[in-house]
C-alpha positions in Angstrom: 49.5 51.7 139.7 46.2 51.8 138.5 47.2 54.7 136.4 50.4 53.0 135.2 48.4 50.4 134.0 46.2 52.5 132.6 49.0 54.5 130.7 50.6 51.2 129.6 47.1 50.0 128.2 46.6 53.2 126.6 50.1 53.0 125.1 49.5 49.4 123.9 46.3 50.5 122.4 48.3 53.5 120.5 50.9 50.9 119.4 48.2 48.5 118.4 46.3 51.1 116.8 49.3 52.5 114.8 50.5 49.1 113.7 46.9 48.8 112.3 47.2 51.9 110.9 50.3 51.1 109.1 48.8 47.6 107.9 45.8 49.2 106.6 48.2 51.7 104.9 50.6 49.1 103.6 47.2 47.1 102.4 46.1 50.4 100.9 49.1 51.0 99.1 49.7 47.5 98.2 46.0 47.4 97.1 46.4 50.7 95.1 49.6 49.5 93.4 47.8 46.4 92.3 45.2 48.3 91.0 47.0 50.6 89.1 49.0 47.6 87.5 45.5 46.1 86.9 44.5 49.1 85.4 47.3 49.7 83.2 47.3 46.2 82.2 43.6 46.5 81.6 44.2 49.6 79.4 47.1 48.2 77.9 45.1 45.1 76.8 42.4 47.2 75.5 44.6 49.4 73.8 45.8 46.4 72.2 42.8 44.7 71.6 41.5 48.1 69.6 44.6 47.7 67.7 44.1 44.1 67.0 40.3 45.1 66.3 41.3 47.7 63.9 43.9 45.5 62.0 41.2 42.7 61.7 38.7 45.5 60.4 41.6 46.2 57.9 42.1 42.8 57.1 38.4 42.0 57.0 38.4 45.2 54.3 41.1 43.7 52.6 39.6 40.2 52.2 36.5 41.6 51.1 38.1 43.6 48.6 39.9 40.4 47.8 36.9 38.5 47.3 35.2 41.0 45.1 38.3 41.1 43.0 38.6 37.5 42.9 34.7 37.2 42.0 35.3 40.0 39.4 38.4 37.7 38.3 36.2 34.8 38.1 33.6 36.3 36.3 36.1 37.7 33.8 37.3 34.0 33.7 34.0 32.3 33.2 33.2 35.3 30.3 36.6 34.1 28.4 35.8 30.3 28.9 32.5 31.1 27.3 34.3 33.1 24.7 36.9 30.2 24.3 34.2 27.8 24.2 32.4 29.6 21.6 35.4 30.2 19.6 36.5 26.6 19.7 32.8 25.5 18.5 33.4 28.1 15.8 36.9 26.9 14.8 35.7 23.2 15.0 33.0 24.1 12.5 35.2 26.3 10.1 37.7 23.0 10.1 34.8 20.8 9.3 33.6 23.3 6.5 37.3 23.6 5.6 38.1 19.8 5.6 34.5 19.0 3.4 35.7 21.9 1.1 39.1 20.5 0.8 37.5 16.9 -0.1 35.2 18.6 -2.5 37.9 20.5 -4.2 40.2 17.2 -4.2 37.5 15.4 -5.8 36.9 17.9 -8.2 40.6 17.9 -9.3 41.0 14.3 -9.4 37.8 14.1 -11.7 39.3 16.7 -13.9 42.6 14.8 -14.1 40.8 11.6 -15.1 38.3 13.0 -17.4 41.4 14.5 -19.1 43.1 11.1 -19.2 39.8 9.5 -20.8 39.9 12.2 -23.4 43.6 11.5 -24.2 42.6 7.7 -24.5 39.3 8.2 -26.6 40.3 11.2 -28.7 44.1 10.8 -29.4 44.7 7.5 -28.4 47.7 9.0 -26.2 48.1 5.9 -23.7 51.3 7.6 -22.1 49.3 10.9 -21.4 46.7 9.2 -20.0 49.0 7.0 -17.6 50.8 10.1 -16.6 47.4 11.7 -15.8 46.2 8.6 -13.7 49.6 8.8 -11.9 49.1 12.1 -11.0 45.3 11.7 -9.7 46.6 8.6 -7.7 49.7 10.6 -6.0 47.2 13.3 -5.2 44.6 11.0 -3.4 47.7 9.5 -2.0 48.8 12.7 -0.3 45.3 13.2 1.2 45.1 9.8 3.2 41.4 9.7 3.2 39.7 6.2 4.2 37.0 6.8 1.7 39.5 7.4 -1.2 40.6 3.6 -0.9 38.0 2.3 -3.5 38.8 4.8 -5.9 42.5 4.6 -5.7 42.0 0.6 -6.3 40.0 1.4 -9.6 42.8 4.0 -10.6 45.6 1.3 -9.8 43.7 -1.0 -11.9 43.5 1.4 -14.7 47.1 2.3 -14.6 48.0 -1.5 -14.6 45.6 -1.8 -17.7 47.2 1.0 -19.5 51.0 -0.3 -19.0 49.9 -3.8 -20.2 48.9 -2.4 -23.5 51.4 -2.9 -26.7 53.6 0.5 -27.1 52.5 2.2 -30.0 54.7 5.5 -30.9 51.8 7.7 -32.0 53.7 11.1 -31.4 57.0 9.5 -33.8 54.4 8.4 -36.3 52.6 11.9 -36.3 56.1 13.6 -36.5 56.9 11.4 -39.6 53.7 12.0 -41.4 54.0 15.8 -40.8 57.6 15.6 -42.1 56.0 13.7 -45.4 53.3 16.5 -45.6 55.8 19.2 -45.6 58.1 17.7 -48.0 55.5 17.0 -50.7 56.1 20.3 -52.4 59.7 19.2 -52.8 59.2 15.9 -54.4 60.0 15.7 -58.2 57.3 13.9 -60.5 58.1 11.7 -63.3 57.0 14.3 -66.0 59.4 16.9 -64.3 62.5 14.7 -63.8 65.8 15.4 -65.6 67.8 13.1 -66.9 71.5 12.8 -65.0 74.3 14.7 -66.6 77.2 12.5 -68.0 80.4 13.4 -67.2 82.7 14.3 -69.6 85.9 12.0 -70.1 87.9 15.2 -70.7 90.2 15.1 -67.9 92.7 17.7 -66.8 95.3 16.5 -69.3 92.8 17.2 -72.2 93.5 20.4 -74.4 91.7 23.6 -74.2 89.8 22.8 -77.4 88.8 19.5 -76.2 87.5 20.9 -72.8 85.6 23.6 -74.8 83.9 21.0 -77.2 82.8 19.1 -74.2 81.2 21.9 -72.5 79.3 23.0 -75.9 78.2 19.5 -76.5 77.1 19.1 -72.9 74.9 22.6 -73.2 73.5 21.2 -76.7 72.3 17.8 -74.9 70.5 19.9 -72.3 68.3 21.3 -75.2 66.4 17.9 -76.0 65.5 15.5 -73.2 64.5 11.9 -74.1 63.0 10.5 -71.0 60.8 7.2 -71.0 57.3 7.0 -69.3 55.6 3.2 -68.5 52.0 5.2 -68.5 50.8 7.7 -71.0 48.9 9.5 -68.0 52.3 10.5 -66.5 53.0 12.7 -69.0 49.6 14.3 -69.2 49.6 16.3 -66.3 49.5 20.0 -66.4 50.7 22.3 -63.8 47.1 22.6 -62.2 47.1 18.8 -62.0 50.5 18.9 -60.6 49.3 21.1 -57.9 46.2 19.1 -57.2 47.9 15.8 -57.0 50.4 17.4 -54.3 47.5 18.9 -52.6 45.5 15.2 -52.6 48.6 13.8 -51.4 48.9 15.9 -48.4 45.1 15.4 -47.7 45.8 11.7 -48.0 48.5 11.8 -45.4 46.5 14.0 -43.1 43.7 11.5 -42.9 46.3 8.9 -42.2 47.6 11.2 -39.4 43.8 11.6 -38.2 43.3 7.7 -38.0 46.4 7.3 -36.3 45.1 9.4 -33.6 41.8 7.9 -33.7 43.8 4.3 -33.7 41.6 3.3 -36.9 43.9 0.7 -38.1 42.1 0.0 -41.4 41.8 3.7 -42.3 45.3 4.6 -41.5 46.8 1.6 -43.8 44.3 2.3 -46.7 45.7 5.8 -46.5 49.3 4.9 -46.1 48.5 2.4 -49.2 47.1 5.2 -51.3 50.0 7.6 -50.7 52.7 4.9 -51.5 50.9 4.1 -54.8 50.6 7.9 -55.6 54.3 8.2 -55.1 55.3 5.1 -57.3 53.2 6.2 -59.9 53.6 10.1 -60.6 56.6 10.7 -58.8 60.4 9.9 -59.7 61.7 7.2 -57.4 65.2 7.9 -58.4 65.4 11.1 -56.5 66.5 10.9 -53.1 63.5 12.6 -51.6 61.0 10.4 -53.4 63.0 7.3 -52.3 63.3 8.7 -48.9 59.4 9.5 -48.7 58.6 5.8 -49.6 61.2 4.3 -47.2 59.5 6.3 -44.5 56.1 5.2 -45.6 57.2 1.9 -45.4 58.4 2.0 -42.0 55.1 3.7 -40.6 53.0 1.1 -42.4 54.3 -1.4 -39.9 52.6 -0.1 -37.0 49.7 -1.8 -35.2 46.9 0.4 -34.4 44.4 -2.2 -33.8 44.6 -1.9 -30.1 41.4 -2.1 -27.8 41.8 1.0 -25.4 40.4 0.8 -21.8 37.8 3.2 -20.8 37.8 5.0 -17.5 34.3 5.2 -16.7 34.1 3.2 -13.6 36.9 5.6 -11.9 34.7 8.7 -13.1 31.7 7.1 -11.9 33.2 6.4 -8.4 34.4 9.9 -8.2 31.0 11.3 -8.8 29.5 8.9 -6.1 31.9 10.2 -3.6 31.2 13.8 -4.4 27.1 12.9 -4.1 27.6 11.3 -1.1 29.7 14.2 0.3 26.8 16.7 -0.8 24.3 14.6 1.0 26.3 14.5 4.3 26.2 18.2 4.6 
């Protein structure tokens, strides 16, 4: 009985030990499995961390390269900005220089135009030419649209109105008539050179041949003798040289009248025209069409009034020179 209990205890002990060993084995197996899983998980995480680290390094390297490239581009942009600013400053300076040069050129052109208008007035009395020149100068200033040119445009407008208010004098037409008279002087017939008009023979178509022949012979005979009445003795005493100098002096008198016309010298102009008319009446045959036409032309041009006070353009020229000098000082 005691042996049986001992055996039973031994069996229970063996079973308990086997259970313990099984439990220990299960625990070891489970622990080993967990350790392997943890190790695999750790290895996987380490590998993933290594990959992420490599990726981060690659990204960091790319970021550094991008940063360096961005810095390089920023430097290039800064250089371009600096170049652009310097170019802008140069362009602004060039624009100011061109603008200043354009203003100077404009004022020089307007000054030349107004000086030409002044010469047309003072030397030739050409009011229309001076008026056109002033209008061109005013239009040129109007296209520039500069505020500093407004006082000058006011003076030019005043000069234009003064010229328009002047009484019209057809200087060109009068000059043309005087030139025509000068050119026709050589064809004017002197009293000493005059020929009596031929008397038409009364023999008509119905007369006989003998009567017509007699009339023709008598006409030719009458041409051999000339009877002419001269109111003054000196008209018949002109030699060919004196006739030549008479015509040349008449031309000179008409040329002097033309010069007086261009100078607007009314008294000298009328004196020359009166002398020319007196010479035509005294020495030339007024019955001839050319002489009578010349006398009529002298009568027409003698009524022109030249005693017109022409304005001067000195104030406009002074204003232009003032603007030019202020522009030079502004440089």
